[in-house]
C-alpha positions as CSV (number, residue, x, y, z in Angstrom):
1,M,-38.5,7.0,-9.3
2,K,-40.1,8.1,-12.1
3,K,-41.7,11.0,-10.5
4,V,-38.0,11.8,-9.1
5,I,-36.5,11.7,-12.5
6,V,-39.4,14.0,-13.5
7,Y,-38.6,16.9,-10.5
8,I,-35.2,16.6,-10.6
9,T,-35.1,17.7,-15.2
10,V,-38.3,20.1,-14.6
11,L,-35.9,22.1,-11.6
12,F,-33.1,22.8,-14.1
13,G,-36.2,25.2,-15.1
14,F,-37.1,26.5,-12.2
15,I,-34.5,29.3,-11.3
16,A,-35.5,31.8,-15.5
17,G,-37.6,34.2,-13.2
18,F,-34.6,36.4,-11.7
19,S,-33.9,38.7,-14.9
20,Q,-35.9,39.5,-18.3
21,V,-32.7,41.0,-20.4
22,V,-30.9,38.4,-22.2
23,P,-27.4,38.7,-23.3
24,N,-26.6,38.4,-27.4
25,E,-23.6,35.9,-26.2
26,P,-24.8,33.0,-24.8
27,V,-22.6,31.1,-21.8
28,F,-22.4,27.7,-23.7
29,S,-20.9,26.6,-26.3
30,E,-22.1,24.5,-29.9
31,N,-21.0,21.2,-28.5
32,E,-21.0,21.1,-24.4
33,F,-21.8,18.0,-22.8
34,I,-22.5,17.3,-19.3
35,E,-23.2,14.0,-17.3
36,F,-24.6,13.2,-14.0
37,K,-24.9,10.0,-11.7
38,I,-27.7,10.2,-9.9
39,K,-27.0,7.6,-6.7
40,Y,-30.4,6.2,-3.9
41,L,-28.9,5.9,-0.6
42,S,-25.7,4.9,-2.0
43,F,-26.4,2.7,-5.0
44,N,-25.6,4.2,-8.6
45,T,-29.2,3.8,-9.8
46,S,-29.0,6.2,-13.1
47,T,-27.0,9.0,-15.7
48,A,-28.2,11.7,-17.1
49,T,-26.7,13.6,-19.7
50,L,-27.1,17.3,-21.5
51,E,-26.0,17.8,-25.2
52,T,-26.1,21.3,-26.5
53,K,-25.5,21.5,-31.1
54,K,-26.0,24.5,-33.1
55,E,-28.2,24.0,-36.5
56,T,-30.2,26.0,-38.3
57,L,-34.2,25.5,-38.3
58,N,-36.2,27.1,-41.1
59,G,-33.6,29.5,-42.1
60,K,-32.7,30.4,-38.3
61,E,-30.0,29.6,-35.9
62,V,-31.0,27.1,-33.0
63,Y,-29.4,25.0,-30.6
64,H,-30.3,21.4,-30.7
65,V,-30.5,20.0,-27.2
66,V,-30.7,16.2,-26.1
67,G,-31.2,15.0,-22.4
68,K,-30.7,11.3,-21.6
69,G,-31.9,9.2,-18.5
70,R,-30.0,5.5,-18.4
71,S,-31.2,3.7,-15.3
72,S,-27.8,1.1,-14.9
73,K,-27.2,-2.1,-15.5
74,F,-28.2,-3.2,-12.1
75,L,-31.5,-1.1,-11.6
76,S,-32.3,-2.0,-15.2
77,F,-33.4,-5.5,-13.7
78,F,-35.9,-4.2,-11.4
79,F,-37.0,-1.1,-13.6
80,K,-35.7,0.3,-17.1
81,I,-35.3,3.5,-17.5
82,R,-34.4,4.9,-21.5
83,D,-35.6,8.3,-21.3
84,Q,-34.9,11.1,-24.2
85,Y,-35.5,14.8,-23.9
86,E,-35.3,17.4,-26.3
87,T,-35.4,21.0,-27.2
88,I,-34.9,23.2,-30.5
89,I,-34.7,27.0,-28.9
90,D,-34.0,29.8,-30.9
91,A,-30.4,31.2,-30.8
92,E,-30.3,35.4,-29.7
93,T,-34.0,34.5,-27.7
94,Y,-33.8,31.1,-25.9
95,L,-37.1,30.4,-26.5
96,P,-38.0,27.3,-27.8
97,Y,-39.5,26.2,-30.8
98,R,-40.1,22.4,-30.3
99,F,-40.0,19.7,-27.4
100,V,-39.8,16.1,-27.3
101,R,-40.8,13.8,-24.4
102,N,-40.0,9.9,-25.1
103,I,-39.6,8.2,-22.1
104,N,-39.9,3.7,-21.5
105,E,-39.3,3.9,-17.2
106,G,-40.6,0.3,-15.9
107,G,-43.2,0.4,-18.3
108,Y,-44.1,3.4,-18.8
109,T,-43.9,4.9,-22.3
110,K,-44.6,9.0,-23.2
111,N,-44.4,9.6,-27.1
112,I,-44.6,13.7,-27.4
113,V,-43.9,16.0,-29.6
114,I,-45.1,19.8,-28.8
115,D,-44.7,22.7,-31.2
116,F,-44.2,26.4,-29.9
117,D,-45.8,29.3,-31.4
118,Q,-44.2,31.7,-29.5
119,N,-46.4,34.5,-32.0
120,N,-49.9,33.1,-30.8
121,N,-49.0,31.8,-27.6
122,K,-50.1,28.5,-28.5
123,A,-48.5,25.0,-28.0
124,H,-49.5,22.0,-30.4
125,V,-49.0,18.8,-29.1
126,N,-48.7,15.8,-30.7
127,N,-49.5,12.9,-28.8
128,K,-47.9,10.0,-30.9
129,K,-48.5,7.2,-28.3
130,H,-52.6,8.0,-28.4
131,K,-52.2,9.4,-31.7
132,T,-53.8,13.0,-30.6
133,N,-53.2,16.2,-31.2
134,K,-54.5,19.3,-29.2
135,T,-53.4,23.0,-29.4
136,Y,-53.3,24.5,-25.9
137,D,-52.8,28.5,-24.8
138,V,-49.8,29.4,-22.9
139,V,-48.1,32.6,-21.8
140,P,-46.1,35.3,-23.4
141,N,-42.6,33.7,-24.0
142,V,-43.2,30.3,-22.7
143,H,-40.6,28.0,-22.1
144,D,-40.3,24.1,-21.6
145,M,-38.4,22.1,-18.8
146,L,-35.1,22.3,-21.1
147,S,-35.0,25.6,-22.7
148,S,-35.9,27.3,-19.7
149,F,-32.8,25.6,-18.0
150,Y,-30.6,27.0,-20.9
151,Y,-32.0,30.9,-20.7
152,L,-31.4,30.6,-16.7
153,R,-28.1,30.3,-18.1
154,N,-28.0,33.4,-19.7
155,V,-30.0,35.8,-17.4
156,I,-28.9,34.8,-14.0
157,E,-26.8,37.8,-12.1
158,P,-26.0,36.4,-9.3
159,S,-24.4,39.7,-7.9
160,K,-28.4,40.7,-7.4
161,L,-29.9,37.6,-6.1
162,K,-30.5,37.8,-2.1
163,E,-31.0,35.4,0.4
164,G,-34.8,34.1,0.2
165,D,-35.6,35.9,-2.7
166,E,-38.8,33.8,-4.3
167,E,-40.0,33.8,-7.7
168,T,-42.0,32.0,-10.0
169,L,-42.2,30.2,-13.2
170,T,-44.6,28.8,-15.6
171,M,-43.8,26.6,-18.4
172,F,-45.1,23.9,-20.7
173,F,-45.2,20.6,-19.5
174,D,-47.1,17.4,-21.7
175,E,-50.3,19.2,-21.9
176,E,-51.0,21.5,-18.9
177,N,-49.1,24.7,-18.2
178,F,-47.1,24.8,-14.6
179,K,-46.5,27.0,-11.9
180,F,-43.2,26.7,-9.7
181,K,-42.3,28.9,-6.6
182,L,-38.3,28.8,-6.0
183,R,-36.1,30.1,-3.3
184,F,-32.7,31.8,-3.1
185,L,-30.4,30.6,-0.6
186,G,-27.2,31.9,-0.7
187,N,-23.7,30.9,-2.3
188,E,-22.1,27.8,-1.0
189,T,-19.1,26.2,-1.7
190,I,-19.1,22.2,-1.9
191,R,-17.1,19.3,-2.8
192,T,-17.3,18.0,-6.0
193,K,-15.0,15.2,-8.1
194,Y,-12.9,18.1,-10.1
195,G,-12.6,19.5,-6.1
196,K,-14.6,21.9,-3.7
197,K,-16.6,24.9,-5.9
198,S,-18.4,27.5,-5.4
199,C,-22.4,27.2,-6.1
200,L,-25.2,29.1,-6.0
201,K,-27.8,27.2,-4.1
202,F,-31.8,26.7,-4.8
203,R,-34.6,25.5,-3.3
204,P,-37.6,24.2,-5.2
205,L,-40.6,23.8,-3.0
206,V,-42.4,20.5,-4.1
207,M,-45.8,18.7,-3.5
208,A,-45.6,16.9,-0.1
209,D,-46.7,13.1,-1.1
210,R,-45.7,9.7,-1.2
211,V,-42.4,10.4,-3.1
212,F,-41.5,13.6,-1.0
213,K,-41.0,14.2,3.2
214,E,-42.2,18.2,3.0
215,E,-42.0,20.7,0.3
216,E,-38.5,21.7,0.9
217,S,-37.4,18.1,0.0
218,L,-35.3,19.2,-3.7
219,T,-32.0,21.0,-3.1
220,V,-29.8,22.3,-6.3
221,W,-26.3,23.9,-6.7
222,I,-25.5,25.5,-9.6
223,S,-21.8,26.4,-10.5
224,N,-21.1,30.1,-9.5
225,D,-19.1,31.1,-12.5
226,E,-19.7,31.9,-16.2
227,N,-20.8,28.4,-17.4
228,K,-23.5,28.3,-14.8
229,I,-24.0,24.6,-14.7
230,P,-25.7,22.6,-12.0
231,V,-23.2,20.6,-9.9
232,R,-25.3,18.6,-7.5
233,I,-29.2,17.9,-6.5
234,S,-30.3,16.5,-3.1
235,A,-33.5,15.3,-3.4
236,D,-35.1,14.2,0.7
237,L,-37.5,11.2,-0.2
238,A,-40.3,10.0,1.4
239,V,-37.8,6.5,1.7
240,G,-34.6,7.0,1.7
241,S,-32.9,10.0,-0.7
242,L,-31.8,10.6,-3.8
243,T,-28.1,12.7,-5.2
244,A,-27.2,13.4,-8.3
245,S,-23.9,14.6,-8.6
246,L,-22.0,16.2,-12.1
247,S,-19.5,13.2,-13.1
248,N,-18.9,14.2,-16.3
249,Y,-17.9,17.5,-19.2
250,S,-16.5,18.4,-22.2
251,G,-17.0,22.0,-24.5
252,L,-17.9,24.2,-21.8
253,K,-17.1,27.8,-23.0
254,H,-15.5,28.7,-19.8
255,P,-12.9,27.1,-17.5
256,F,-14.6,25.1,-15.0
257,V,-12.1,26.2,-12.0
258,T,-12.0,24.3,-8.5
259,N,-10.1,24.6,-5.1
């Protein structure tokens, strides 16, 4: 379960390579809130939320995004999850200045703060659990798992996407640079809690192992509108399946229209 939740969080960042033009006006608001219900088989196992606030850091306008994951009361008896991810991103470029990963997943803990030096292509990693500080080389315009999602929402151009398009993205996560490949599967209308919704369908390629059945085990649907928020995520696991569905939202900058 721990690895599945990490993949679900990371896949929000997989899609950022489809365009390089960053618009001045963000598609998200200063007080956006999105919530997802996560099911394993038919059981409600956890919730995940993303909340955005506009702040000031060292005289610059930034967006502070906080993502939280919480196991249900039932699951917490067996496997308690208390995760918090944060990113602070530039209000114009959407590049990250700081990323925080503070998690407790069934007793497995991490508490890492990453400060990005975008000018010198460095990531300064403070591992608070192990009391270490290290510096790593990163690619230009590097993203973390959350900043890449918000960057994506501002640069993706649905009219230019073609079925079968594949892109790769390099992201710095914990203490490593990661490369992922993502394939665009086309447009699809799906049923949601709010009605039928037109979506952009993507498939990240993951490593087949004890968790995932095969490389193409994950699918994500992004709303095909000006908000571009995740609506559903599906994972075929070695044992069973997992689904994350949009369950609540507020403060969206644009209307969320369904049929």
